[in-house]
Gaussian input, Z-matrix of N, CA and C with variables (Angstrom, degrees):
# hf/3-21g

backbone

0 1
 N
 C     1     B1
 C     2     B2     1     A1
 N     3     B3     2     A2     1     D1
 C     4     B4     3     A3     2     D2
 C     5     B5     4     A4     3     D3
 N     6     B6     5     A5     4     D4
 C     7     B7     6     A6     5     D5
 C     8     B8     7     A7     6     D6
 N     9     B9     8     A8     7     D7
 C    10    B10     9     A9     8     D8
 C    11    B11    10    A10     9     D9
 N    12    B12    11    A11    10    D10
 C    13    B13    12    A12    11    D11
 C    14    B14    13    A13    12    D12
 N    15    B15    14    A14    13    D13
 C    16    B16    15    A15    14    D14
 C    17    B17    16    A16    15    D15
 N    18    B18    17    A17    16    D16
 C    19    B19    18    A18    17    D17
 C    20    B20    19    A19    18    D18
 N    21    B21    20    A20    19    D19
 C    22    B22    21    A21    20    D20
 C    23    B23    22    A22    21    D21
 N    24    B24    23    A23    22    D22
 C    25    B25    24    A24    23    D23
 C    26    B26    25    A25    24    D24
 N    27    B27    26    A26    25    D25
 C    28    B28    27    A27    26    D26
 C    29    B29    28    A28    27    D27
 N    30    B30    29    A29    28    D28
 C    31    B31    30    A30    29    D29
 C    32    B32    31    A31    30    D30
 N    33    B33    32    A32    31    D31
 C    34    B34    33    A33    32    D32
 C    35    B35    34    A34    33    D33
 N    36    B36    35    A35    34    D34
 C    37    B37    36    A36    35    D35
 C    38    B38    37    A37    36    D36
 N    39    B39    38    A38    37    D37
 C    40    B40    39    A39    38    D38
 C    41    B41    40    A40    39    D39
 N    42    B42    41    A41    40    D40
 C    43    B43    42    A42    41    D41
 C    44    B44    43    A43    42    D42
 N    45    B45    44    A44    43    D43
 C    46    B46    45    A45    44    D44
 C    47    B47    46    A46    45    D45
 N    48    B48    47    A47    46    D46
 C    49    B49    48    A48    47    D47
 C    50    B50    49    A49    48    D48
 N    51    B51    50    A50    49    D49
 C    52    B52    51    A51    50    D50
 C    53    B53    52    A52    51    D51
 N    54    B54    53    A53    52    D52
 C    55    B55    54    A54    53    D53
 C    56    B56    55    A55    54    D54
 N    57    B57    56    A56    55    D55
 C    58    B58    57    A57    56    D56
 C    59    B59    58    A58    57    D57
 N    60    B60    59    A59    58    D58
 C    61    B61    60    A60    59    D59
 C    62    B62    61    A61    60    D60
 N    63    B63    62    A62    61    D61
 C    64    B64    63    A63    62    D62
 C    65    B65    64    A64    63    D63
 N    66    B66    65    A65    64    D64
 C    67    B67    66    A66    65    D65
 C    68    B68    67    A67    66    D66
 N    69    B69    68    A68    67    D67
 C    70    B70    69    A69    68    D68
 C    71    B71    70    A70    69    D69
 N    72    B72    71    A71    70    D70
 C    73    B73    72    A72    71    D71
 C    74    B74    73    A73    72    D72
 N    75    B75    74    A74    73    D73
 C    76    B76    75    A75    74    D74
 C    77    B77    76    A76    75    D75
 N    78    B78    77    A77    76    D76
 C    79    B79    78    A78    77    D77
 C    80    B80    79    A79    78    D78
 N    81    B81    80    A80    79    D79
 C    82    B82    81    A81    80    D80
 C    83    B83    82    A82    81    D81
 N    84    B84    83    A83    82    D82
 C    85    B85    84    A84    83    D83
 C    86    B86    85    A85    84    D84
 N    87    B87    86    A86    85    D85
 C    88    B88    87    A87    86    D86
 C    89    B89    88    A88    87    D87
 N    90    B90    89    A89    88    D88
 C    91    B91    90    A90    89    D89
 C    92    B92    91    A91    90    D90
 N    93    B93    92    A92    91    D91
 C    94    B94    93    A93    92    D92
 C    95    B95    94    A94    93    D93
 N    96    B96    95    A95    94    D94
 C    97    B97    96    A96    95    D95
 C    98    B98    97    A97    96    D96
 N    99    B99    98    A98    97    D97
 C   100   B100    99    A99    98    D98
 C   101   B101   100   A100    99    D99
 N   102   B102   101   A101   100   D100
 C   103   B103   102   A102   101   D101
 C   104   B104   103   A103   102   D102
 N   105   B105   104   A104   103   D103
 C   106   B106   105   A105   104   D104
 C   107   B107   106   A106   105   D105
 N   108   B108   107   A107   106   D106
 C   109   B109   108   A108   107   D107
 C   110   B110   109   A109   108   D108
 N   111   B111   110   A110   109   D109
 C   112   B112   111   A111   110   D110
 C   113   B113   112   A112   111   D111
 N   114   B114   113   A113   112   D112
 C   115   B115   114   A114   113   D113
 C   116   B116   115   A115   114   D114
 N   117   B117   116   A116   115   D115
 C   118   B118   117   A117   116   D116
 C   119   B119   118   A118   117   D117
 N   120   B120   119   A119   118   D118
 C   121   B121   120   A120   119   D119
 C   122   B122   121   A121   120   D120
 N   123   B123   122   A122   121   D121
 C   124   B124   123   A123   122   D122
 C   125   B125   124   A124   123   D123
 N   126   B126   125   A125   124   D124
 C   127   B127   126   A126   125   D125
 C   128   B128   127   A127   126   D126
 N   129   B129   128   A128   127   D127
 C   130   B130   129   A129   128   D128
 C   131   B131   130   A130   129   D129
 N   132   B132   131   A131   130   D130
 C   133   B133   132   A132   131   D131
 C   134   B134   133   A133   132   D132
 N   135   B135   134   A134   133   D133
 C   136   B136   135   A135   134   D134
 C   137   B137   136   A136   135   D135
 N   138   B138   137   A137   136   D136
 C   139   B139   138   A138   137   D137
 C   140   B140   139   A139   138   D138
 N   141   B141   140   A140   139   D139
 C   142   B142   141   A141   140   D140
 C   143   B143   142   A142   141   D141
 N   144   B144   143   A143   142   D142
 C   145   B145   144   A144   143   D143
 C   146   B146   145   A145   144   D144
 N   147   B147   146   A146   145   D145
 C   148   B148   147   A147   146   D146
 C   149   B149   148   A148   147   D147
 N   150   B150   149   A149   148   D148
 C   151   B151   150   A150   149   D149
 C   152   B152   151   A151   150   D150
 N   153   B153   152   A152   151   D151
 C   154   B154   153   A153   152   D152
 C   155   B155   154   A154   153   D153
 N   156   B156   155   A155   154   D154
 C   157   B157   156   A156   155   D155
 C   158   B158   157   A157   156   D156
 N   159   B159   158   A158   157   D157
 C   160   B160   159   A159   158   D158
 C   161   B161   160   A160   159   D159
 N   162   B162   161   A161   160   D160
 C   163   B163   162   A162   161   D161
 C   164   B164   163   A163   162   D162
 N   165   B165   164   A164   163   D163
 C   166   B166   165   A165   164   D164
 C   167   B167   166   A166   165   D165
 N   168   B168   167   A167   166   D166
 C   169   B169   168   A168   167   D167
 C   170   B170   169   A169   168   D168
 N   171   B171   170   A170   169   D169
 C   172   B172   171   A171   170   D170
 C   173   B173   172   A172   171   D171
 N   174   B174   173   A173   172   D172
 C   175   B175   174   A174   173   D173
 C   176   B176   175   A175   174   D174
 N   177   B177   176   A176   175   D175
 C   178   B178   177   A177   176   D176
 C   179   B179   178   A178   177   D177
 N   180   B180   179   A179   178   D178
 C   181   B181   180   A180   179   D179
 C   182   B182   181   A181   180   D180
 N   183   B183   182   A182   181   D181
 C   184   B184   183   A183   182   D182
 C   185   B185   184   A184   183   D183
 N   186   B186   185   A185   184   D184
 C   187   B187   186   A186   185   D185
 C   188   B188   187   A187   186   D186
 N   189   B189   188   A188   187   D187
 C   190   B190   189   A189   188   D188
 C   191   B191   190   A190   189   D189
 N   192   B192   191   A191   190   D190
 C   193   B193   192   A192   191   D191
 C   194   B194   193   A193   192   D192
 N   195   B195   194   A194   193   D193
 C   196   B196   195   A195   194   D194
 C   197   B197   196   A196   195   D195
 N   198   B198   197   A197   196   D196
 C   199   B199   198   A198   197   D197
 C   200   B200   199   A199   198   D198
 N   201   B201   200   A200   199   D199
 C   202   B202   201   A201   200   D200
 C   203   B203   202   A202   201   D201
 N   204   B204   203   A203   202   D202
 C   205   B205   204   A204   203   D203
 C   206   B206   205   A205   204   D204
 N   207   B207   206   A206   205   D205
 C   208   B208   207   A207   206   D206
 C   209   B209   208   A208   207   D207
 N   210   B210   209   A209   208   D208
 C   211   B211   210   A210   209   D209
 C   212   B212   211   A211   210   D210
 N   213   B213   212   A212   211   D211
 C   214   B214   213   A213   212   D212
 C   215   B215   214   A214   213   D213
 N   216   B216   215   A215   214   D214
 C   217   B217   216   A216   215   D215
 C   218   B218   217   A217   216   D216

   B1=1.4514
   B2=1.5240
   B3=1.2973
   B4=1.4596
   B5=1.5271
   B6=1.3314
   B7=1.4658
   B8=1.5129
   B9=1.3276
   B10=1.4595
   B11=1.5266
   B12=1.3059
   B13=1.4645
   B14=1.5258
   B15=1.3219
   B16=1.4682
   B17=1.5239
   B18=1.3167
   B19=1.4697
   B20=1.5162
   B21=1.3131
   B22=1.4685
   B23=1.5246
   B24=1.3278
   B25=1.4671
   B26=1.5300
   B27=1.3242
   B28=1.4666
   B29=1.5225
   B30=1.3277
   B31=1.4626
   B32=1.5217
   B33=1.3107
   B34=1.4665
   B35=1.5256
   B36=1.3234
   B37=1.4645
   B38=1.5235
   B39=1.3201
   B40=1.4707
   B41=1.5121
   B42=1.3173
   B43=1.4691
   B44=1.5215
   B45=1.3214
   B46=1.4697
   B47=1.5309
   B48=1.3219
   B49=1.4646
   B50=1.5288
   B51=1.3156
   B52=1.4671
   B53=1.5228
   B54=1.3259
   B55=1.4672
   B56=1.5257
   B57=1.2911
   B58=1.4578
   B59=1.5235
   B60=1.3202
   B61=1.4683
   B62=1.5305
   B63=1.3203
   B64=1.4608
   B65=1.5295
   B66=1.3452
   B67=1.4659
   B68=1.5248
   B69=1.3166
   B70=1.4593
   B71=1.5248
   B72=1.3000
   B73=1.4609
   B74=1.5270
   B75=1.3232
   B76=1.4698
   B77=1.5239
   B78=1.3234
   B79=1.4511
   B80=1.5185
   B81=1.3056
   B82=1.4572
   B83=1.5207
   B84=1.3199
   B85=1.4677
   B86=1.5283
   B87=1.3211
   B88=1.4617
   B89=1.5164
   B90=1.3307
   B91=1.4608
   B92=1.5275
   B93=1.3281
   B94=1.4665
   B95=1.5223
   B96=1.3260
   B97=1.4732
   B98=1.5211
   B99=1.3339
   B100=1.4683
   B101=1.5228
   B102=1.3257
   B103=1.4661
   B104=1.5267
   B105=1.3200
   B106=1.4715
   B107=1.5316
   B108=1.3338
   B109=1.4745
   B110=1.5311
   B111=1.3370
   B112=1.4606
   B113=1.5127
   B114=1.3265
   B115=1.4533
   B116=1.5254
   B117=1.3249
   B118=1.4574
   B119=1.5193
   B120=1.3325
   B121=1.4682
   B122=1.5217
   B123=1.3169
   B124=1.4646
   B125=1.5272
   B126=1.3213
   B127=1.4704
   B128=1.5161
   B129=1.3079
   B130=1.4540
   B131=1.5341
   B132=1.3281
   B133=1.4568
   B134=1.5252
   B135=1.3188
   B136=1.4625
   B137=1.5272
   B138=1.3201
   B139=1.4672
   B140=1.5279
   B141=1.3234
   B142=1.4650
   B143=1.5189
   B144=1.3183
   B145=1.4668
   B146=1.5300
   B147=1.3152
   B148=1.4672
   B149=1.5239
   B150=1.3227
   B151=1.4678
   B152=1.5265
   B153=1.3147
   B154=1.4620
   B155=1.5258
   B156=1.3210
   B157=1.4601
   B158=1.5217
   B159=1.3294
   B160=1.4625
   B161=1.5264
   B162=1.3210
   B163=1.4621
   B164=1.5286
   B165=1.3115
   B166=1.4586
   B167=1.5273
   B168=1.3392
   B169=1.4559
   B170=1.5077
   B171=1.3245
   B172=1.4647
   B173=1.5185
   B174=1.3154
   B175=1.4637
   B176=1.5158
   B177=1.3128
   B178=1.4563
   B179=1.5203
   B180=1.3050
   B181=1.4606
   B182=1.5214
   B183=1.3136
   B184=1.4641
   B185=1.5189
   B186=1.3445
   B187=1.4668
   B188=1.5203
   B189=1.3278
   B190=1.4604
   B191=1.5249
   B192=1.3069
   B193=1.4580
   B194=1.5230
   B195=1.3127
   B196=1.4494
   B197=1.5260
   B198=1.3093
   B199=1.4657
   B200=1.5214
   B201=1.3064
   B202=1.4544
   B203=1.5236
   B204=1.3166
   B205=1.4499
   B206=1.5234
   B207=1.3153
   B208=1.4571
   B209=1.5240
   B210=1.3349
   B211=1.4575
   B212=1.5146
   B213=1.3316
   B214=1.4680
   B215=1.5157
   B216=1.3442
   B217=1.4692
   B218=1.5151
   A1=110.00
   A2=117.57
   A3=120.18
   A4=112.67
   A5=116.79
   A6=119.74
   A7=111.88
   A8=117.31
   A9=120.55
   A10=111.22
   A11=116.98
   A12=120.87
   A13=110.72
   A14=115.68
   A15=120.67
   A16=109.85
   A17=116.28
   A18=120.12
   A19=111.06
   A20=118.50
   A21=119.36
   A22=111.16
   A23=117.84
   A24=120.87
   A25=109.94
   A26=117.11
   A27=120.68
   A28=111.40
   A29=117.01
   A30=121.24
   A31=111.11
   A32=117.81
   A33=121.03
   A34=109.97
   A35=116.82
   A36=119.98
   A37=110.26
   A38=116.80
   A39=120.42
   A40=111.82
   A41=117.36
   A42=119.46
   A43=112.74
   A44=117.54
   A45=119.50
   A46=112.61
   A47=116.97
   A48=119.23
   A49=113.35
   A50=118.10
   A51=122.73
   A52=110.36
   A53=115.80
   A54=120.57
   A55=110.06
   A56=115.61
   A57=123.26
   A58=107.71
   A59=118.26
   A60=119.32
   A61=112.64
   A62=116.56
   A63=121.56
   A64=114.51
   A65=117.81
   A66=120.08
   A67=110.75
   A68=114.60
   A69=121.70
   A70=108.77
   A71=115.53
   A72=122.45
   A73=111.70
   A74=115.78
   A75=120.03
   A76=110.04
   A77=116.61
   A78=122.52
   A79=112.72
   A80=114.53
   A81=120.22
   A82=111.48
   A83=116.94
   A84=120.34
   A85=110.40
   A86=117.34
   A87=121.34
   A88=112.12
   A89=116.51
   A90=120.71
   A91=111.00
   A92=116.49
   A93=119.66
   A94=111.63
   A95=117.35
   A96=120.51
   A97=110.68
   A98=116.95
   A99=121.37
   A100=110.44
   A101=117.14
   A102=121.14
   A103=109.55
   A104=116.79
   A105=121.40
   A106=110.45
   A107=116.66
   A108=121.35
   A109=111.96
   A110=116.60
   A111=120.18
   A112=114.78
   A113=117.08
   A114=120.56
   A115=110.65
   A116=115.48
   A117=120.75
   A118=113.67
   A119=116.95
   A120=121.11
   A121=109.40
   A122=115.64
   A123=120.78
   A124=112.29
   A125=115.62
   A126=120.89
   A127=110.05
   A128=115.75
   A129=122.17
   A130=109.29
   A131=116.32
   A132=121.95
   A133=112.76
   A134=116.87
   A135=120.43
   A136=111.42
   A137=117.12
   A138=120.85
   A139=109.92
   A140=116.73
   A141=120.71
   A142=110.88
   A143=117.35
   A144=121.60
   A145=111.01
   A146=116.77
   A147=120.43
   A148=110.81
   A149=117.73
   A150=120.82
   A151=110.45
   A152=117.18
   A153=120.70
   A154=110.74
   A155=117.31
   A156=120.72
   A157=111.34
   A158=116.74
   A159=120.48
   A160=111.02
   A161=116.68
   A162=120.16
   A163=112.36
   A164=117.59
   A165=120.75
   A166=111.52
   A167=116.90
   A168=121.72
   A169=115.16
   A170=117.34
   A171=120.64
   A172=112.89
   A173=116.94
   A174=121.46
   A175=108.51
   A176=116.37
   A177=121.10
   A178=108.17
   A179=116.38
   A180=119.05
   A181=111.74
   A182=117.68
   A183=119.61
   A184=112.03
   A185=117.55
   A186=120.62
   A187=112.49
   A188=117.81
   A189=122.04
   A190=110.48
   A191=115.31
   A192=119.27
   A193=108.35
   A194=115.58
   A195=120.95
   A196=106.85
   A197=116.56
   A198=120.54
   A199=109.06
   A200=115.66
   A201=120.54
   A202=112.84
   A203=117.23
   A204=120.73
   A205=109.04
   A206=116.41
   A207=119.80
   A208=110.95
   A209=117.27
   A210=121.78
   A211=110.51
   A212=114.80
   A213=120.12
   A214=108.39
   A215=115.75
   A216=119.77
   A217=110.34
   D1=122.31
   D2=179.57
   D3=-60.95
   D4=-33.42
   D5=-178.27
   D6=-60.91
   D7=-41.33
   D8=-178.49
   D9=-67.62
   D10=-31.51
   D11=177.53
   D12=-68.71
   D13=-39.73
   D14=177.72
   D15=-65.65
   D16=-46.03
   D17=-178.55
   D18=-63.64
   D19=-36.93
   D20=-179.22
   D21=-64.62
   D22=-40.67
   D23=178.34
   D24=-69.03
   D25=-45.21
   D26=179.65
   D27=-61.45
   D28=-39.63
   D29=-179.70
   D30=-65.41
   D31=-41.34
   D32=178.49
   D33=-63.01
   D34=-46.21
   D35=-179.39
   D36=-61.67
   D37=-46.83
   D38=-178.96
   D39=-64.74
   D40=-47.51
   D41=-174.70
   D42=-70.40
   D43=-35.39
   D44=-179.45
   D45=-78.44
   D46=-25.00
   D47=-176.51
   D48=-90.55
   D49=-3.54
   D50=179.06
   D51=-115.51
   D52=146.48
   D53=174.97
   D54=-67.14
   D55=146.54
   D56=175.10
   D57=-121.48
   D58=159.51
   D59=179.29
   D60=-60.53
   D61=-25.80
   D62=-174.98
   D63=-103.27
   D64=-3.32
   D65=177.83
   D66=-162.90
   D67=157.52
   D68=178.08
   D69=-87.85
   D70=146.42
   D71=179.28
   D72=-62.17
   D73=147.00
   D74=171.43
   D75=-90.45
   D76=-3.53
   D77=178.44
   D78=83.11
   D79=170.90
   D80=-178.81
   D81=-64.34
   D82=-39.21
   D83=179.61
   D84=-61.71
   D85=-44.35
   D86=178.36
   D87=-64.24
   D88=-39.52
   D89=178.76
   D90=-65.28
   D91=-42.83
   D92=178.74
   D93=-67.95
   D94=-33.55
   D95=174.36
   D96=-62.39
   D97=-40.05
   D98=177.78
   D99=-61.64
   D100=-43.59
   D101=178.72
   D102=-63.95
   D103=-42.56
   D104=179.29
   D105=-60.22
   D106=-47.24
   D107=-178.66
   D108=-66.33
   D109=-36.56
   D110=-175.59
   D111=-90.86
   D112=-1.73
   D113=-179.33
   D114=-61.06
   D115=127.12
   D116=-179.31
   D117=86.27
   D118=-14.12
   D119=178.71
   D120=-111.14
   D121=-61.80
   D122=-179.79
   D123=-97.54
   D124=-28.02
   D125=-174.68
   D126=-124.64
   D127=146.42
   D128=177.92
   D129=-56.09
   D130=131.47
   D131=-176.13
   D132=-59.48
   D133=-46.20
   D134=-177.91
   D135=-67.97
   D136=-41.56
   D137=178.85
   D138=-64.06
   D139=-44.65
   D140=179.22
   D141=-61.97
   D142=-43.47
   D143=-179.91
   D144=-60.78
   D145=-46.07
   D146=-179.04
   D147=-67.52
   D148=-41.34
   D149=178.58
   D150=-61.23
   D151=-44.51
   D152=178.88
   D153=-63.40
   D154=-41.77
   D155=178.18
   D156=-62.61
   D157=-40.65
   D158=179.10
   D159=-62.04
   D160=-47.36
   D161=-177.61
   D162=-72.74
   D163=-25.11
   D164=179.14
   D165=-91.51
   D166=3.02
   D167=175.89
   D168=73.52
   D169=18.88
   D170=-178.60
   D171=-87.38
   D172=-11.14
   D173=179.35
   D174=-154.08
   D175=170.93
   D176=174.89
   D177=-128.51
   D178=168.00
   D179=-179.70
   D180=-63.09
   D181=-30.64
   D182=-179.84
   D183=-75.78
   D184=-20.46
   D185=178.51
   D186=-89.73
   D187=-21.65
   D188=-175.54
   D189=-83.58
   D190=138.78
   D191=173.10
   D192=-74.03
   D193=146.74
   D194=175.12
   D195=-71.39
   D196=129.90
   D197=-177.69
   D198=-63.28
   D199=130.94
   D200=178.87
   D201=81.70
   D202=12.63
   D203=-177.69
   D204=-139.48
   D205=154.68
   D206=175.14
   D207=-93.57
   D208=-2.49
   D209=-179.31
   D210=-87.73
   D211=154.82
   D212=171.90
   D213=-99.76
   D214=156.13
   D215=177.46
   D216=-69.16

């Protein structure tokens, strides 16, 4: 399911970039590094690529194709 792949990447970025009661955040840069390192191994390659592009300002949601679809957002 493409949705679960998207949620897994989004969850990693959100959870690693925010402080938790039991640990300090590694920040957005650290979270994006984790996605970069795990792309193709832990995280779907296409989802990771699009997420990194979004956070690095190289694309927008309206420019990205919906994964698994021929339609644009």
